[in-house]
N, C-alpha and C positions, 0 to 999 in steps of 0.2 A: 935687826928687828925680826921678831916672829909673831905670828898671829896667836892670840890667846882667846879662848882655849884652843887645843889642837884641832886640826881641820879634817873634814872629809871633802875630797874633791869630787864633785858631781860633773860628769861629762854629758853635755846637752840636756840639762834639766828643763825641758819645755813641754808644752802641750799637756796631755793627759797626766803624765807622771811627774811633771816638774814641781809643782807646789807640794804634793805629798812627800816627795823625796826630801825637799828642803825642810819641811816640817819634821820629818822623822830624824834628820840629822840634828836639828836643834833639841828635840826631845831626848836624844841620846847624849847630849852634852857637848857636841862639837860645833865649831864654826862652819859656815857654809862657804866653800870656795867653788865657784862654777867655772867650767871651761866650755866654750862654745866653738864648734868645729866648722861652721859654715856661715857665710854672709847671710844666707836666707834665715837660718835659725836665730842669728843675732839681730835680725830685723823685726822679729815678732814683738808685738807690743807687750811690754811688761816682762820680757824674758829674764831680766836681771833682778826682778823684785825678790827681796828676801836674801840676796847675796851679801856676804861680808866682803868678798872680793870677787871680781869677774875678770876672766882672761879670755882671749880670743886667738885660737890657733888650731889648725888641723895637723900640725907637724909635731910629733912626740918630742923631738929634740928642742924645738923652740918652746913648747909647753913646759918642758922640764926647766929650761932656763928662766922662764917667766916666774914659775912657782918658787924656785930656789932663790932667785934674786929678790923676791918679795919676802923671803924669810918665813914661808909657810911651813908650819909643823904638820905635815901631811901624815895621816894615819891610814888612809884608804883612798882608792880611786874606784868610782862606781859608774858604770854605764847606765844612762837613763833612756836612751833611744838607740835605734838600730845603727846609725852611722857612728856611734860612740864605741862600738865593741872592739875595733882594731886598736884605736889610740889608747883605750883604757888599759889594756894588758901590756902594751909596749911601754907606756908611761909608768905603770905600776912596777914593771921590771926595772926600769931605769932608776926609780926612786927607792928600790929595795923594799917594796910593799907587796902584800899578798895579791895574787892574781892567777889567771890561767896561763897555760903554756904560751909564752910570748912568741915562740917560733911558729906557732900555728895561728897567730892572731889574724893574719891576712886571710887564711882559709875559712875563718868564721865570719868574714864580711864580704869578700869578693866571690861571687858565685862561680866564676871560672876556676879560681884557685880551690874553692870548695869542692867542685866536681873532680878536679885533678887529684886532690888529696884523698877524696873518698875512693876513687879508683885504685890508688896506690895502697890504701888501707884495707881494701877488700869489702868496703861498704857498698851494698847494692844500690845502684843509681841507673837512671835511663841513659841510653846512648846519647851522645851530645857532640856538637861542634862549637868552636869558639870563632866568632867573626869580629873584625874591627871596622867593618864598613857595612852600612845598611844595604849596599848594592850586592853584598855577598850572601845575604840571608836566604834568598830563593835557592841558590845552588846548594847551600848547606842543608836546607830543608829537604831537598830532593835526595841528598845523600843519606840523611837519617831515615827518611820515609815517613809518610803521613799516617796519623796526625802528628803535628809537631807543635811545640810551644816555644815562643821567643821571649827572652827576658833581658832587660838591661842588667849587666853584671853587678852594678853597684846600686841598683834601685831598691825600693821597698814599697810596701802597701799595694802591690799589684800594678803600680803605675807603669804604663808603657808595655805591659805584658799582652801578647797576642797569641791566640790559638789559630792554627791553620789546619782544618780537618782534611782538606783535599788540596790538590795542586791549584785548582781554580780559585781557591780562597786567597792565594798569593796576589792575584790581580784585583780581587774584589775588596780586600781589606785595606784600611788606611795605612800609610807608611808608618814605621816605628817612630816613637817620640824622640825628639832631639835632646830633651832635657829630662832629668829624673824628678822625683817628688821633692827633692831638696834644691831644685833649680840648677843642678850641676849638669854640665854637658855629658851626654851618653857617649862613651868612647868604645864600648864593646858590648856584644850581645851573646847570650847563650842560646843556641838553637838545639833543642833536645826533643827526643821522642816523648810525645804526650802519653802519660800513663792513664789508662781508663780504670778507675777503681774508686773505692771509698777513701776520702781524704780526712785526715785527722790532724789537729794541733795538740801537741803533747807537752805538758808543763812539768818540769822537774826543778828541785833545788839541789845543789851539790855543796858539800863541805869537806875539804881535804880529800877529795876523790870519792867520797861516799855519796851516792845518788838517792834522793828521796822523791818518789813519784807523788805528784800533787793531783793532777787530773788530766783527762784528755777530752777533746771536743770534736764532734763530727760535723763537718760541713755538709749540710743536706741541701741539695738543689731541687728545683721544681720538676725536673725531668732528667733523662739520661744524656742530654746533649753535652758536647764538649764545652768547656768554659775556661775563660782566662781570669775571671774574678770570682773567687770561691764563696764570698759572703752572701748568704741568702737566709736560710734558717741554720742556726748553729746550736747544737744541743750537747750538753755535757754527757759523756758516755758513762754508764754505771758499771760496777764491778762485774756484772754478768754479761757485758757486751761480748759478742763472739770474737771480736778482734782485739780485745783488751790485752790478753797475755802476750801475744806475739808482737803487738805494737810496743808494749812496755819493754820487753826483752830487746827488741831491735833498737829502740831509742837509747837504752843504756849502752849498747855497743857503739852507737854514734857518739855519745858524749865522751866515752873513753878514746875513741879514734881521733876526736878533734881536740883533745887536751883540755876539756872542760872539767875542772876540778872544784870550782867554787862558784857560788852565785846561782841565780835563776837561769833557766834555759827554756826556749820556746822552739820546738822542733816540729816541722810539718812533714808528714809522710803520706804515702798512698798505699793501700792494701789491694793486692790482686791475688788470684788463685796461686800464682807462682811465687809469691813472697811480698815483703814490704820494701818500698823504695823510698829513699831520701829525696824530699823536695827541697828542704832548706833547714839549716840549723841556725838558731840565733842565741847567742850567749847573753841573754837579757830577759827582763820580764815580758810577758805577753803584752802586746799593745792594744788588745781588744777589751771586751767587757769583763773578762774573767777576773781581773784583779779586784775590781770594786765588789763583785759578787762574792769572792772569797772572803772579803772583809765582812760583808753584810750577813753571810749565811754559814761561813765556815769558821769564823772567829780567828782568821789568820791576820797577821801583821806583815804583809809582803814587803813593804818598804823597809821596815826595821830589820826584817830577816835578811834582806838583800845586803844592807849595809853591814850587818854582823858577819856575813860570809866574806865580804871584802876586807873586813878588819882582821880576818883570820880566826874568827870565833865560830862556835857552834850555834847556829840559829835555833830559836825556840821551836820552830817547825819540826826539828829532828827529835825533840823530846815529846812531842804530841803530834802524831801523824795526822795529816789532813783528813777530816771526816766531814761529810756534808749531809745534814739531815734532810735536805731537799735536793732536787735535781735543778740544774741551772740551764738557762738558754738565752738566746738573743735572736732578734729578727732585723733584717735590713731590707727596707722598701726602696726599690730602685726608681730612678727617673728613666723610664723606658721609651719616652716620647721623643728623645733626641734633645739637643741643646735648645735652650729657650729661657724665657724669663719666668720665674716662679710666680704663679698666681696665688696658690694656697696648697697647704698639706691638709686635706680634709680628713676629719676623724681622729686627729692627733689627741685632742682632749679626751674624747671618749675612750680611746685606746689606753691612755694614761690611767683612767679610772677603773680599768678591768681588774678583777682579783688576780693576784700573782704578778702584776707588772711592777717592777722596781723603779724603772726610770725610762723616760723617753727623751730622745735628743733630736733636735732639728738642726740640720747642717746648713740651712739657708733661710733667709728671711724673704717674705714676699717682696717682689721687685728686684731681687738679685738674679743675676744670670746663673743658670744651673746647667752644667754639662750632662750628657748622658752618663749614667752611673757605670763606671768601669774600673774604679779603684777606691782606696780607702778614704780619699779626700773629696769624692764626688757623691757622697751619700746624703740624700735629702731627709731621710727619717730612719731612725733605729730605736730599738727598745730592748731592755733587759728584763728577764722574767725568771720566776722560780715556780716549781710545782712539786707535787708529791712524787712523781716519777716522770719518765720520758713521755708517756702518753699525755699526762697533764700539761707538760711543757709544750708539746706539739699542738695540743688543743688551744692553748693560749696564743701561740704564734699564729695559728690559723684564724683565731678570732680577731687578732690585730690586723691581719691582712684583709679581712672582710670589711674592716672599718676605714682603713687608711688608703687615701688616694692622692697621688701627687698630680696637681694640675699645673701645666706650664703653658705659656704662649710661645709657640715654636719660633725659632729664628726664621727669617725670610731666606729663600734661596739667593745665591749671588745674583746681582743685577748685571746688566750688560757690561759694566766696567770690571766685573769680577769681585766686587766688594760685597760681603755679606752684611745685611742690615737687620737689626733686631726688629721684630714686629711690634707695632704700637696698638 
């Protein structure tokens, strides 16, 4: 038995990109076969909606067996989320389908392997140490020298990331998280020198080794303090940005070094006077607001183009370079009061009505428990915007911040039994 029509295998099609990927597969005339790589992702409500077939495995060999045993006529394997990037290219290789260099698949997912491969390939990276016990973080940090940043090697979304600006911070900061954003146990941490400089997210599409620049976004913070969560104000950088040329050139070298020959990529870098440093490379679509804004203001079809790349085709983007008649941006309003119960996000409706605001998103409903904002899944309010230029975008982001206020009822401190109780 074979599926009819031929299928595109989507790996981890959940959350923001799940439904659009499934819709694009159907519009291109293929059946939707989805593969979910973790119990947590498979537990999300409605995760399998729109699937013709659903499989569950994080092991490429087992996934291959499940797919071939079901008679799936697979034509492409497509990563939809960060944890999918390793399995995608290994599985594509085993099925004889287009993909990126499978021998470097682990280096595109595991940050420790990413750092080791970058060093071997001559890609500029910060000095680092790899530790397999939280008890060894302090010694590694002292070896590297402060400031340092500590990251789970298999995490995503800044979850569990901590910056230690001084040795005293090692005692003052909370211990590293035991589980990552996908509820998997953290087994290793990267301890690396914290690079002080401008940070950018750089988006490319690649087809048969040719790289097409789409755009780059600057993470703009409220001050010069060290940070472990970059999202605050995010602004698309124009062609006249002083770091544009060197960032684009550096990122192209990263894509080549990591064997990325097809599909979208999302690379984070930092710029300093002595050069550009790799923070992370992701062989996938951006997980932030960029994709929706590309569609709304750039006329792009990122999901269709991604599938075309993994089908071994030349995507439409390569025949019509990305051009944006407006500048794009995003704002993230944090809960800075500490963990508590959300009372209200004041000013959200007024912010949504401002000129140039495309969309607002509330991460929590009143009455829900809200952690302090320190990663992508603890954001109480965000908005996407557009404007004539960077100044217009920044003005809109400032106007949103003047309106929006997150009100929480803080958790009570631990009582004498050591149990923390929510305030009432």
